Structures are given as structure tokens and as C-alpha cells.
PDB file of N, CA, C and O in Angstrom, chain B, residues numbered from 101:
ATOM      1  N   MET B 101      -3.837 -11.760  -1.761  1.00  0.00           N
ATOM      2  CA  MET B 101      -4.791 -10.712  -2.031  1.00  0.00           C
ATOM      3  C   MET B 101      -4.241  -9.860  -3.173  1.00  0.00           C
ATOM      4  O   MET B 101      -3.087  -9.435  -3.146  1.00  0.00           O
ATOM      5  N   ASN B 102      -5.056  -9.628  -4.140  1.00  0.00           N
ATOM      6  CA  ASN B 102      -4.681  -8.790  -5.268  1.00  0.00           C
ATOM      7  C   ASN B 102      -5.616  -7.599  -5.343  1.00  0.00           C
ATOM      8  O   ASN B 102      -6.782  -7.681  -4.958  1.00  0.00           O
ATOM      9  N   VAL B 103      -5.095  -6.499  -5.840  1.00  0.00           N
ATOM     10  CA  VAL B 103      -5.907  -5.316  -6.062  1.00  0.00           C
ATOM     11  C   VAL B 103      -5.342  -4.603  -7.289  1.00  0.00           C
ATOM     12  O   VAL B 103      -4.135  -4.630  -7.531  1.00  0.00           O
ATOM     13  N   VAL B 104      -6.213  -3.974  -8.048  1.00  0.00           N
ATOM     14  CA  VAL B 104      -5.767  -3.182  -9.186  1.00  0.00           C
ATOM     15  C   VAL B 104      -5.476  -1.780  -8.665  1.00  0.00           C
ATOM     16  O   VAL B 104      -6.362  -1.099  -8.147  1.00  0.00           O
ATOM     17  N   ALA B 105      -4.224  -1.360  -8.811  1.00  0.00           N
ATOM     18  CA  ALA B 105      -3.786  -0.058  -8.299  1.00  0.00           C
ATOM     19  C   ALA B 105      -4.404   1.076  -9.112  1.00  0.00           C
ATOM     20  O   ALA B 105      -5.020   0.851 -10.154  1.00  0.00           O
ATOM     21  N   PHE B 106      -4.231   2.264  -8.626  1.00  0.00           N
ATOM     22  CA  PHE B 106      -4.761   3.479  -9.234  1.00  0.00           C
ATOM     23  C   PHE B 106      -4.382   3.622 -10.700  1.00  0.00           C
ATOM     24  O   PHE B 106      -5.112   4.249 -11.467  1.00  0.00           O
ATOM     25  N   ASP B 107      -3.248   3.050 -11.099  1.00  0.00           N
ATOM     26  CA  ASP B 107      -2.775   3.193 -12.477  1.00  0.00           C
ATOM     27  C   ASP B 107      -3.050   1.958 -13.323  1.00  0.00           C
ATOM     28  O   ASP B 107      -2.536   1.845 -14.435  1.00  0.00           O
ATOM     29  N   GLY B 108      -3.859   1.027 -12.808  1.00  0.00           N
ATOM     30  CA  GLY B 108      -4.230  -0.158 -13.563  1.00  0.00           C
ATOM     31  C   GLY B 108      -3.313  -1.353 -13.373  1.00  0.00           C
ATOM     32  O   GLY B 108      -3.567  -2.419 -13.933  1.00  0.00           O
ATOM     33  N   THR B 109      -2.255  -1.196 -12.597  1.00  0.00           N
ATOM     34  CA  THR B 109      -1.316  -2.276 -12.346  1.00  0.00           C
ATOM     35  C   THR B 109      -1.826  -3.173 -11.219  1.00  0.00           C
ATOM     36  O   THR B 109      -2.377  -2.683 -10.234  1.00  0.00           O
ATOM     37  N   VAL B 110      -1.644  -4.465 -11.363  1.00  0.00           N
ATOM     38  CA  VAL B 110      -2.055  -5.405 -10.317  1.00  0.00           C
ATOM     39  C   VAL B 110      -1.007  -5.408  -9.208  1.00  0.00           C
ATOM     40  O   VAL B 110       0.184  -5.578  -9.467  1.00  0.00           O
ATOM     41  N   VAL B 111      -1.460  -5.220  -7.984  1.00  0.00           N
ATOM     42  CA  VAL B 111      -0.596  -5.262  -6.804  1.00  0.00           C
ATOM     43  C   VAL B 111      -0.959  -6.516  -6.016  1.00  0.00           C
ATOM     44  O   VAL B 111      -2.134  -6.773  -5.751  1.00  0.00           O
ATOM     45  N   VAL B 112       0.040  -7.281  -5.648  1.00  0.00           N
ATOM     46  CA  VAL B 112      -0.158  -8.526  -4.905  1.00  0.00           C
ATOM     47  C   VAL B 112       0.317  -8.313  -3.469  1.00  0.00           C
ATOM     48  O   VAL B 112       1.452  -7.903  -3.229  1.00  0.00           O
ATOM     49  N   LEU B 113      -0.564  -8.596  -2.531  1.00  0.00           N
ATOM     50  CA  LEU B 113      -0.218  -8.556  -1.111  1.00  0.00           C
ATOM     51  C   LEU B 113      -0.344  -9.978  -0.597  1.00  0.00           C
ATOM     52  O   LEU B 113      -1.444 -10.450  -0.309  1.00  0.00           O
ATOM     53  N   SER B 114       0.788 -10.658  -0.484  1.00  0.00           N
ATOM     54  CA  SER B 114       0.771 -12.060  -0.042  1.00  0.00           C
ATOM     55  C   SER B 114       0.459 -12.134   1.458  1.00  0.00           C
ATOM     56  O   SER B 114       0.597 -11.152   2.188  1.00  0.00           O
ATOM     57  N   GLU B 115       0.042 -13.303   1.887  1.00  0.00           N
ATOM     58  CA  GLU B 115      -0.221 -13.523   3.312  1.00  0.00           C
ATOM     59  C   GLU B 115       1.048 -13.261   4.132  1.00  0.00           C
ATOM     60  O   GLU B 115       0.982 -12.687   5.219  1.00  0.00           O
ATOM     61  N   GLU B 116       2.190 -13.680   3.612  1.00  0.00           N
ATOM     62  CA  GLU B 116       3.459 -13.477   4.318  1.00  0.00           C
ATOM     63  C   GLU B 116       3.751 -11.994   4.473  1.00  0.00           C
ATOM     64  O   GLU B 116       4.169 -11.565   5.548  1.00  0.00           O
ATOM     65  N   ARG B 117       3.543 -11.204   3.435  1.00  0.00           N
ATOM     66  CA  ARG B 117       3.792  -9.760   3.510  1.00  0.00           C
ATOM     67  C   ARG B 117       2.794  -9.096   4.451  1.00  0.00           C
ATOM     68  O   ARG B 117       3.152  -8.175   5.185  1.00  0.00           O
ATOM     69  N   TRP B 118       1.541  -9.557   4.434  1.00  0.00           N
ATOM     70  CA  TRP B 118       0.549  -8.980   5.329  1.00  0.00           C
ATOM     71  C   TRP B 118       0.917  -9.264   6.784  1.00  0.00           C
ATOM     72  O   TRP B 118       0.779  -8.384   7.634  1.00  0.00           O
ATOM     73  N   ARG B 119       1.386 -10.485   7.088  1.00  0.00           N
ATOM     74  CA  ARG B 119       1.831 -10.800   8.447  1.00  0.00           C
ATOM     75  C   ARG B 119       2.986  -9.877   8.841  1.00  0.00           C
ATOM     76  O   ARG B 119       3.049  -9.408   9.977  1.00  0.00           O
ATOM     77  N   HIS B 120       3.896  -9.619   7.901  1.00  0.00           N
ATOM     78  CA  HIS B 120       5.015  -8.718   8.161  1.00  0.00           C
ATOM     79  C   HIS B 120       4.509  -7.309   8.492  1.00  0.00           C
ATOM     80  O   HIS B 120       4.990  -6.690   9.440  1.00  0.00           O
ATOM     81  N   VAL B 121       3.563  -6.809   7.736  1.00  0.00           N
ATOM     82  CA  VAL B 121       2.995  -5.476   7.984  1.00  0.00           C
ATOM     83  C   VAL B 121       2.364  -5.433   9.366  1.00  0.00           C
ATOM     84  O   VAL B 121       2.622  -4.510  10.138  1.00  0.00           O
ATOM     85  N   VAL B 122       1.542  -6.419   9.682  1.00  0.00           N
ATOM     86  CA  VAL B 122       0.828  -6.431  10.968  1.00  0.00           C
ATOM     87  C   VAL B 122       1.788  -6.606  12.136  1.00  0.00           C
ATOM     88  O   VAL B 122       1.557  -6.054  13.211  1.00  0.00           O
ATOM     89  N   LEU B 123       2.860  -7.366  11.939  1.00  0.00           N
ATOM     90  CA  LEU B 123       3.857  -7.517  12.993  1.00  0.00           C
ATOM     91  C   LEU B 123       4.483  -6.172  13.339  1.00  0.00           C
ATOM     92  O   LEU B 123       4.688  -5.865  14.513  1.00  0.00           O
ATOM     93  N   ARG B 124       4.786  -5.377  12.330  1.00  0.00           N
ATOM     94  CA  ARG B 124       5.391  -4.069  12.554  1.00  0.00           C
ATOM     95  C   ARG B 124       4.375  -3.000  12.927  1.00  0.00           C
ATOM     96  O   ARG B 124       4.711  -2.021  13.594  1.00  0.00           O
ATOM     97  N   HIS B 125       3.122  -3.190  12.492  1.00  0.00           N
ATOM     98  CA  HIS B 125       2.066  -2.203  12.721  1.00  0.00           C
ATOM     99  C   HIS B 125       0.787  -2.916  13.159  1.00  0.00           C
ATOM    100  O   HIS B 125      -0.146  -3.046  12.367  1.00  0.00           O
ATOM    101  N   PRO B 126       0.733  -3.377  14.410  1.00  0.00           N
ATOM    102  CA  PRO B 126      -0.427  -4.150  14.867  1.00  0.00           C
ATOM    103  C   PRO B 126      -1.749  -3.378  14.789  1.00  0.00           C
ATOM    104  O   PRO B 126      -2.818  -3.988  14.762  1.00  0.00           O
ATOM    105  N   GLU B 127      -1.685  -2.068  14.753  1.00  0.00           N
ATOM    106  CA  GLU B 127      -2.906  -1.265  14.633  1.00  0.00           C
ATOM    107  C   GLU B 127      -3.611  -1.487  13.292  1.00  0.00           C
ATOM    108  O   GLU B 127      -4.763  -1.089  13.124  1.00  0.00           O
ATOM    109  N   LEU B 128      -2.922  -2.120  12.342  1.00  0.00           N
ATOM    110  CA  LEU B 128      -3.513  -2.385  11.029  1.00  0.00           C
ATOM    111  C   LEU B 128      -4.148  -3.768  10.928  1.00  0.00           C
ATOM    112  O   LEU B 128      -4.657  -4.138   9.870  1.00  0.00           O
ATOM    113  N   LYS B 129      -4.124  -4.525  12.001  1.00  0.00           N
ATOM    114  CA  LYS B 129      -4.577  -5.925  11.981  1.00  0.00           C
ATOM    115  C   LYS B 129      -5.926  -6.095  11.280  1.00  0.00           C
ATOM    116  O   LYS B 129      -6.078  -7.001  10.461  1.00  0.00           O
ATOM    117  N   ASN B 130      -6.874  -5.273  11.575  1.00  0.00           N
ATOM    118  CA  ASN B 130      -8.213  -5.377  10.990  1.00  0.00           C
ATOM    119  C   ASN B 130      -8.467  -4.335   9.902  1.00  0.00           C
ATOM    120  O   ASN B 130      -9.617  -4.000   9.616  1.00  0.00           O
ATOM    121  N   ARG B 131      -7.395  -3.822   9.296  1.00  0.00           N
ATOM    122  CA  ARG B 131      -7.544  -2.734   8.330  1.00  0.00           C
ATOM    123  C   ARG B 131      -7.036  -3.093   6.935  1.00  0.00           C
ATOM    124  O   ARG B 131      -6.686  -2.205   6.158  1.00  0.00           O
ATOM    125  N   CYS B 132      -6.993  -4.372   6.615  1.00  0.00           N
ATOM    126  CA  CYS B 132      -6.508  -4.794   5.306  1.00  0.00           C
ATOM    127  C   CYS B 132      -7.332  -4.147   4.184  1.00  0.00           C
ATOM    128  O   CYS B 132      -6.780  -3.743   3.160  1.00  0.00           O
ATOM    129  N   ASP B 133      -8.633  -4.052   4.378  1.00  0.00           N
ATOM    130  CA  ASP B 133      -9.476  -3.418   3.358  1.00  0.00           C
ATOM    131  C   ASP B 133      -9.064  -1.976   3.116  1.00  0.00           C
ATOM    132  O   ASP B 133      -9.064  -1.515   1.975  1.00  0.00           O
ATOM    133  N   LEU B 134      -8.712  -1.256   4.178  1.00  0.00           N
ATOM    134  CA  LEU B 134      -8.250   0.119   4.026  1.00  0.00           C
ATOM    135  C   LEU B 134      -6.939   0.168   3.250  1.00  0.00           C
ATOM    136  O   LEU B 134      -6.774   0.997   2.355  1.00  0.00           O
ATOM    137  N   VAL B 135      -6.014  -0.712   3.588  1.00  0.00           N
ATOM    138  CA  VAL B 135      -4.725  -0.750   2.895  1.00  0.00           C
ATOM    139  C   VAL B 135      -4.941  -0.948   1.393  1.00  0.00           C
ATOM    140  O   VAL B 135      -4.379  -0.215   0.580  1.00  0.00           O
ATOM    141  N   LEU B 136      -5.746  -1.928   1.033  1.00  0.00           N
ATOM    142  CA  LEU B 136      -5.987  -2.205  -0.376  1.00  0.00           C
ATOM    143  C   LEU B 136      -6.742  -1.063  -1.053  1.00  0.00           C
ATOM    144  O   LEU B 136      -6.498  -0.765  -2.222  1.00  0.00           O
ATOM    145  N   ASP B 137      -7.651  -0.429  -0.327  1.00  0.00           N
ATOM    146  CA  ASP B 137      -8.392   0.694  -0.903  1.00  0.00           C
ATOM    147  C   ASP B 137      -7.492   1.896  -1.165  1.00  0.00           C
ATOM    148  O   ASP B 137      -7.675   2.603  -2.156  1.00  0.00           O
ATOM    149  N   VAL B 138      -6.519   2.134  -0.282  1.00  0.00           N
ATOM    150  CA  VAL B 138      -5.584   3.237  -0.489  1.00  0.00           C
ATOM    151  C   VAL B 138      -4.736   2.985  -1.736  1.00  0.00           C
ATOM    152  O   VAL B 138      -4.459   3.913  -2.496  1.00  0.00           O
ATOM    153  N   VAL B 139      -4.325   1.736  -1.947  1.00  0.00           N
ATOM    154  CA  VAL B 139      -3.571   1.386  -3.162  1.00  0.00           C
ATOM    155  C   VAL B 139      -4.457   1.611  -4.388  1.00  0.00           C
ATOM    156  O   VAL B 139      -3.988   2.098  -5.416  1.00  0.00           O
ATOM    157  N   ARG B 140      -5.714   1.263  -4.278  1.00  0.00           N
ATOM    158  CA  ARG B 140      -6.658   1.379  -5.382  1.00  0.00           C
ATOM    159  C   ARG B 140      -7.026   2.838  -5.676  1.00  0.00           C
ATOM    160  O   ARG B 140      -7.088   3.251  -6.835  1.00  0.00           O
ATOM    161  N   ARG B 141      -7.267   3.606  -4.618  1.00  0.00           N
ATOM    162  CA  ARG B 141      -7.769   4.975  -4.795  1.00  0.00           C
ATOM    163  C   ARG B 141      -7.084   5.952  -3.843  1.00  0.00           C
ATOM    164  O   ARG B 141      -7.713   6.443  -2.905  1.00  0.00           O
ATOM    165  N   PRO B 142      -5.797   6.241  -4.074  1.00  0.00           N
ATOM    166  CA  PRO B 142      -5.099   7.186  -3.187  1.00  0.00           C
ATOM    167  C   PRO B 142      -5.519   8.624  -3.495  1.00  0.00           C
ATOM    168  O   PRO B 142      -6.024   8.928  -4.576  1.00  0.00           O
ATOM    169  N   ASP B 143      -5.296   9.489  -2.518  1.00  0.00           N
ATOM    170  CA  ASP B 143      -5.481  10.918  -2.773  1.00  0.00           C
ATOM    171  C   ASP B 143      -4.299  11.472  -3.555  1.00  0.00           C
ATOM    172  O   ASP B 143      -4.454  12.383  -4.368  1.00  0.00           O
ATOM    173  N   GLU B 144      -3.124  10.918  -3.306  1.00  0.00           N
ATOM    174  CA  GLU B 144      -1.899  11.339  -3.987  1.00  0.00           C
ATOM    175  C   GLU B 144      -1.022  10.128  -4.214  1.00  0.00           C
ATOM    176  O   GLU B 144      -1.093   9.149  -3.471  1.00  0.00           O
ATOM    177  N   ALA B 145      -0.184  10.199  -5.257  1.00  0.00           N
ATOM    178  CA  ALA B 145       0.764   9.112  -5.534  1.00  0.00           C
ATOM    179  C   ALA B 145       2.048   9.725  -6.087  1.00  0.00           C
ATOM    180  O   ALA B 145       2.009  10.674  -6.870  1.00  0.00           O
ATOM    181  N   TYR B 146       3.170   9.178  -5.675  1.00  0.00           N
ATOM    182  CA  TYR B 146       4.488   9.645  -6.095  1.00  0.00           C
ATOM    183  C   TYR B 146       5.383   8.450  -6.369  1.00  0.00           C
ATOM    184  O   TYR B 146       5.206   7.385  -5.777  1.00  0.00           O
ATOM    185  N   VAL B 147       6.332   8.625  -7.256  1.00  0.00           N
ATOM    186  CA  VAL B 147       7.365   7.625  -7.491  1.00  0.00           C
ATOM    187  C   VAL B 147       8.682   8.248  -7.078  1.00  0.00           C
ATOM    188  O   VAL B 147       9.036   9.327  -7.553  1.00  0.00           O
ATOM    189  N   ASP B 148       9.427   7.565  -6.182  1.00  0.00           N
ATOM    190  CA  ASP B 148      10.697   8.121  -5.717  1.00  0.00           C
ATOM    191  C   ASP B 148      11.841   7.703  -6.642  1.00  0.00           C
ATOM    192  O   ASP B 148      11.625   7.000  -7.629  1.00  0.00           O
ATOM    193  N   MET B 149      13.036   8.135  -6.319  1.00  0.00           N
ATOM    194  CA  MET B 149      14.197   7.876  -7.159  1.00  0.00           C
ATOM    195  C   MET B 149      14.538   6.385  -7.235  1.00  0.00           C
ATOM    196  O   MET B 149      15.193   5.954  -8.184  1.00  0.00           O
ATOM    197  N   SER B 150      14.109   5.608  -6.266  1.00  0.00           N
ATOM    198  CA  SER B 150      14.360   4.162  -6.255  1.00  0.00           C
ATOM    199  C   SER B 150      13.220   3.382  -6.892  1.00  0.00           C
ATOM    200  O   SER B 150      13.171   2.156  -6.801  1.00  0.00           O
ATOM    201  N   GLU B 151      12.307   4.093  -7.535  1.00  0.00           N
ATOM    202  CA  GLU B 151      11.129   3.501  -8.166  1.00  0.00           C
ATOM    203  C   GLU B 151      10.107   2.985  -7.163  1.00  0.00           C
ATOM    204  O   GLU B 151       9.213   2.222  -7.530  1.00  0.00           O
ATOM    205  N   GLY B 152      10.227   3.389  -5.904  1.00  0.00           N
ATOM    206  CA  GLY B 152       9.202   3.056  -4.923  1.00  0.00           C
ATOM    207  C   GLY B 152       7.978   3.916  -5.171  1.00  0.00           C
ATOM    208  O   GLY B 152       8.100   5.113  -5.434  1.00  0.00           O
ATOM    209  N   VAL B 153       6.816   3.324  -5.089  1.00  0.00           N
ATOM    210  CA  VAL B 153       5.561   4.045  -5.299  1.00  0.00           C
ATOM    211  C   VAL B 153       4.976   4.369  -3.935  1.00  0.00           C
ATOM    212  O   VAL B 153       4.741   3.476  -3.121  1.00  0.00           O
ATOM    213  N   HIS B 154       4.743   5.647  -3.693  1.00  0.00           N
ATOM    214  CA  HIS B 154       4.169   6.117  -2.434  1.00  0.00           C
ATOM    215  C   HIS B 154       2.728   6.524  -2.717  1.00  0.00           C
ATOM    216  O   HIS B 154       2.484   7.401  -3.545  1.00  0.00           O
ATOM    217  N   VAL B 155       1.782   5.903  -2.043  1.00  0.00           N
ATOM    218  CA  VAL B 155       0.385   6.296  -2.167  1.00  0.00           C
ATOM    219  C   VAL B 155      -0.073   6.835  -0.816  1.00  0.00           C
ATOM    220  O   VAL B 155       0.228   6.257   0.228  1.00  0.00           O
ATOM    221  N   LEU B 156      -0.797   7.937  -0.846  1.00  0.00           N
ATOM    222  CA  LEU B 156      -1.232   8.606   0.374  1.00  0.00           C
ATOM    223  C   LEU B 156      -2.735   8.787   0.362  1.00  0.00           C
ATOM    224  O   LEU B 156      -3.341   9.022  -0.683  1.00  0.00           O
ATOM    225  N   ARG B 157      -3.325   8.674   1.538  1.00  0.00           N
ATOM    226  CA  ARG B 157      -4.748   8.948   1.714  1.00  0.00           C
ATOM    227  C   ARG B 157      -4.881   9.870   2.913  1.00  0.00           C
ATOM    228  O   ARG B 157      -4.337   9.587   3.981  1.00  0.00           O
ATOM    229  N   ARG B 158      -5.594  10.959   2.744  1.00  0.00           N
ATOM    230  CA  ARG B 158      -5.893  11.848   3.872  1.00  0.00           C
ATOM    231  C   ARG B 158      -6.978  11.187   4.712  1.00  0.00           C
ATOM    232  O   ARG B 158      -7.975  10.698   4.180  1.00  0.00           O
ATOM    233  N   LEU B 159      -6.778  11.174   6.028  1.00  0.00           N
ATOM    234  CA  LEU B 159      -7.733  10.548   6.939  1.00  0.00           C
ATOM    235  C   LEU B 159      -8.374  11.610   7.814  1.00  0.00           C
ATOM    236  O   LEU B 159      -7.737  12.590   8.199  1.00  0.00           O
ATOM    237  N   VAL B 160      -9.642  11.399   8.119  1.00  0.00           N
ATOM    238  CA  VAL B 160     -10.372  12.302   9.000  1.00  0.00           C
ATOM    239  C   VAL B 160     -10.718  11.535  10.263  1.00  0.00           C
ATOM    240  O   VAL B 160     -11.265  10.434  10.200  1.00  0.00           O
ATOM    241  N   GLY B 161     -10.399  12.115  11.403  1.00  0.00           N
ATOM    242  CA  GLY B 161     -10.729  11.489  12.670  1.00  0.00           C
ATOM    243  C   GLY B 161      -9.821  10.338  13.063  1.00  0.00           C
ATOM    244  O   GLY B 161     -10.203   9.514  13.894  1.00  0.00           O
ATOM    245  N   GLU B 162      -8.646  10.262  12.496  1.00  0.00           N
ATOM    246  CA  GLU B 162      -7.681   9.220  12.828  1.00  0.00           C
ATOM    247  C   GLU B 162      -6.543   9.845  13.624  1.00  0.00           C
ATOM    248  O   GLU B 162      -6.476  11.066  13.769  1.00  0.00           O
ATOM    249  N   VAL B 163      -5.656   9.013  14.133  1.00  0.00           N
ATOM    250  CA  VAL B 163      -4.513   9.484  14.913  1.00  0.00           C
ATOM    251  C   VAL B 163      -3.574  10.322  14.044  1.00  0.00           C
ATOM    252  O   VAL B 163      -3.049  11.342  14.490  1.00  0.00           O
ATOM    253  N   SER B 164      -3.371   9.886  12.815  1.00  0.00           N
ATOM    254  CA  SER B 164      -2.478  10.577  11.885  1.00  0.00           C
ATOM    255  C   SER B 164      -3.316  11.255  10.806  1.00  0.00           C
ATOM    256  O   SER B 164      -4.448  10.850  10.543  1.00  0.00           O
ATOM    257  N   ASP B 165      -2.759  12.279  10.188  1.00  0.00           N
ATOM    258  CA  ASP B 165      -3.468  12.971   9.112  1.00  0.00           C
ATOM    259  C   ASP B 165      -3.401  12.221   7.788  1.00  0.00           C
ATOM    260  O   ASP B 165      -4.275  12.378   6.935  1.00  0.00           O
ATOM    261  N   PHE B 166      -2.356  11.401   7.615  1.00  0.00           N
ATOM    262  CA  PHE B 166      -2.168  10.678   6.361  1.00  0.00           C
ATOM    263  C   PHE B 166      -1.914   9.205   6.624  1.00  0.00           C
ATOM    264  O   PHE B 166      -1.332   8.828   7.641  1.00  0.00           O
ATOM    265  N   PHE B 167      -2.357   8.391   5.700  1.00  0.00           N
ATOM    266  CA  PHE B 167      -2.049   6.968   5.687  1.00  0.00           C
ATOM    267  C   PHE B 167      -1.168   6.775   4.460  1.00  0.00           C
ATOM    268  O   PHE B 167      -1.590   7.064   3.341  1.00  0.00           O
ATOM    269  N   VAL B 168       0.052   6.290   4.663  1.00  0.00           N
ATOM    270  CA  VAL B 168       1.031   6.186   3.584  1.00  0.00           C
ATOM    271  C   VAL B 168       1.417   4.729   3.385  1.00  0.00           C
ATOM    272  O   VAL B 168       1.715   4.017   4.345  1.00  0.00           O
ATOM    273  N   ILE B 169       1.410   4.295   2.139  1.00  0.00           N
ATOM    274  CA  ILE B 169       1.848   2.955   1.774  1.00  0.00           C
ATOM    275  C   ILE B 169       2.919   3.110   0.710  1.00  0.00           C
ATOM    276  O   ILE B 169       2.766   3.894  -0.228  1.00  0.00           O
ATOM    277  N   ILE B 170       4.001   2.363   0.856  1.00  0.00           N
ATOM    278  CA  ILE B 170       5.079   2.388  -0.129  1.00  0.00           C
ATOM    279  C   ILE B 170       5.266   0.968  -0.636  1.00  0.00           C
ATOM    280  O   ILE B 170       5.406   0.031   0.150  1.00  0.00           O
ATOM    281  N   PHE B 171       5.267   0.814  -1.953  1.00  0.00           N
ATOM    282  CA  PHE B 171       5.540  -0.498  -2.527  1.00  0.00           C
ATOM    283  C   PHE B 171       6.471  -0.320  -3.714  1.00  0.00           C
ATOM    284  O   PHE B 171       6.649   0.792  -4.212  1.00  0.00           O
ATOM    285  N   VAL B 172       7.060  -1.408  -4.159  1.00  0.00           N
ATOM    286  CA  VAL B 172       8.060  -1.327  -5.224  1.00  0.00           C
ATOM    287  C   VAL B 172       7.595  -2.079  -6.456  1.00  0.00           C
ATOM    288  O   VAL B 172       6.830  -3.040  -6.376  1.00  0.00           O
ATOM    289  N   ARG B 173       8.074  -1.617  -7.586  1.00  0.00           N
ATOM    290  CA  ARG B 173       7.718  -2.234  -8.863  1.00  0.00           C
ATOM    291  C   ARG B 173       8.440  -3.567  -9.012  1.00  0.00           C
ATOM    292  O   ARG B 173       9.548  -3.750  -8.507  1.00  0.00           O
ATOM    293  N   ALA B 174       7.802  -4.480  -9.705  1.00  0.00           N
ATOM    294  CA  ALA B 174       8.413  -5.786  -9.983  1.00  0.00           C
ATOM    295  C   ALA B 174       8.532  -5.969 -11.494  1.00  0.00           C
ATOM    296  O   ALA B 174       8.141  -7.004 -12.033  1.00  0.00           O
ATOM    297  N   GLY B 175       9.060  -4.984 -12.153  1.00  0.00           N
ATOM    298  CA  GLY B 175       9.255  -5.074 -13.596  1.00  0.00           C
ATOM    299  C   GLY B 175       7.955  -4.967 -14.366  1.00  0.00           C
ATOM    300  O   GLY B 175       7.013  -4.308 -13.927  1.00  0.00           O
ATOM    301  N   GLU B 176       7.909  -5.615 -15.511  1.00  0.00           N
ATOM    302  CA  GLU B 176       6.767  -5.502 -16.409  1.00  0.00           C
ATOM    303  C   GLU B 176       5.511  -6.177 -15.878  1.00  0.00           C
ATOM    304  O   GLU B 176       4.413  -5.889 -16.355  1.00  0.00           O
ATOM    305  N   LYS B 177       5.647  -7.065 -14.904  1.00  0.00           N
ATOM    306  CA  LYS B 177       4.493  -7.811 -14.416  1.00  0.00           C
ATOM    307  C   LYS B 177       3.724  -7.070 -13.332  1.00  0.00           C
ATOM    308  O   LYS B 177       2.734  -7.600 -12.826  1.00  0.00           O
ATOM    309  N   GLY B 178       4.133  -5.887 -12.966  1.00  0.00           N
ATOM    310  CA  GLY B 178       3.393  -5.135 -11.966  1.00  0.00           C
ATOM    311  C   GLY B 178       4.238  -4.779 -10.777  1.00  0.00           C
ATOM    312  O   GLY B 178       5.459  -4.665 -10.887  1.00  0.00           O
ATOM    313  N   TYR B 179       3.604  -4.604  -9.645  1.00  0.00           N
ATOM    314  CA  TYR B 179       4.295  -4.201  -8.444  1.00  0.00           C
ATOM    315  C   TYR B 179       4.582  -5.408  -7.571  1.00  0.00           C
ATOM    316  O   TYR B 179       3.788  -6.346  -7.505  1.00  0.00           O
ATOM    317  N   LYS B 180       5.698  -5.376  -6.919  1.00  0.00           N
ATOM    318  CA  LYS B 180       6.105  -6.432  -6.008  1.00  0.00           C
ATOM    319  C   LYS B 180       5.283  -6.336  -4.722  1.00  0.00           C
ATOM    320  O   LYS B 180       4.864  -5.251  -4.320  1.00  0.00           O
ATOM    321  N   ASN B 181       5.062  -7.459  -4.100  1.00  0.00           N
ATOM    322  CA  ASN B 181       4.244  -7.489  -2.885  1.00  0.00           C
ATOM    323  C   ASN B 181       5.074  -7.069  -1.673  1.00  0.00           C
ATOM    324  O   ASN B 181       5.392  -7.896  -0.819  1.00  0.00           O
ATOM    325  N   GLY B 182       5.416  -5.817  -1.601  1.00  0.00           N
ATOM    326  CA  GLY B 182       6.212  -5.355  -0.472  1.00  0.00           C
ATOM    327  C   GLY B 182       5.627  -4.089   0.104  1.00  0.00           C
ATOM    328  O   GLY B 182       6.233  -3.025  -0.029  1.00  0.00           O
ATOM    329  N   LEU B 183       4.494  -4.160   0.729  1.00  0.00           N
ATOM    330  CA  LEU B 183       3.910  -2.978   1.317  1.00  0.00           C
ATOM    331  C   LEU B 183       4.694  -2.591   2.551  1.00  0.00           C
ATOM    332  O   LEU B 183       4.797  -3.359   3.507  1.00  0.00           O
ATOM    333  N   LEU B 184       5.236  -1.414   2.520  1.00  0.00           N
ATOM    334  CA  LEU B 184       6.046  -0.898   3.624  1.00  0.00           C
ATOM    335  C   LEU B 184       5.538   0.483   3.983  1.00  0.00           C
ATOM    336  O   LEU B 184       4.863   1.124   3.178  1.00  0.00           O
ATOM    337  N   HIS B 185       5.846   0.938   5.152  1.00  0.00           N
ATOM    338  CA  HIS B 185       5.626   2.350   5.496  1.00  0.00           C
ATOM    339  C   HIS B 185       6.208   2.671   6.839  1.00  0.00           C
ATOM    340  O   HIS B 185       6.119   3.811   7.294  1.00  0.00           O
TER     341      HIS B 185
END
């Protein structure tokens, strides 16, 4: 699965990485569209000292107030497929 991030960079979410996310966060099993949409259109975005990109979306009526996705850059070709949070 590919999506163009908020800054125009292509983000790749491989099937293997998605299985990893769902294994750690089973509540996201049917929320892949939300994950990709947050990468595409976050409310806020930050880059940390390790070059990890943090994208946040404020949620209404959810268990948590924020949905946070962290991924890492893969050099000039875009972001690496490592969605973590």
C-alpha cells in the first residue's frame, strides 16, 4: 500500500509491516484507511532528532484524543515502511 504523505513524499506500507502493526495493535485491524489518511492529512507533523516523522490526528469520540503514527525516512527515495507508535 502506498500513499502520498502530507509533504508529497511516497510512503510505503508493506503487507509485512501492516501485519506487524496489527499484531501489536489489534484495534487497528480494520483501520488501515485511517492510518493512511493520517499520513496523508495529519493535523500536526514533527521530525524528531532521529529523523523520525511523527504525524498526529485529533480524534473525536475515540478512546484516545490523538492518533499518532511514527515512520522513518529512507533517504532520497522517500520514507521507509516502518509505521510505529
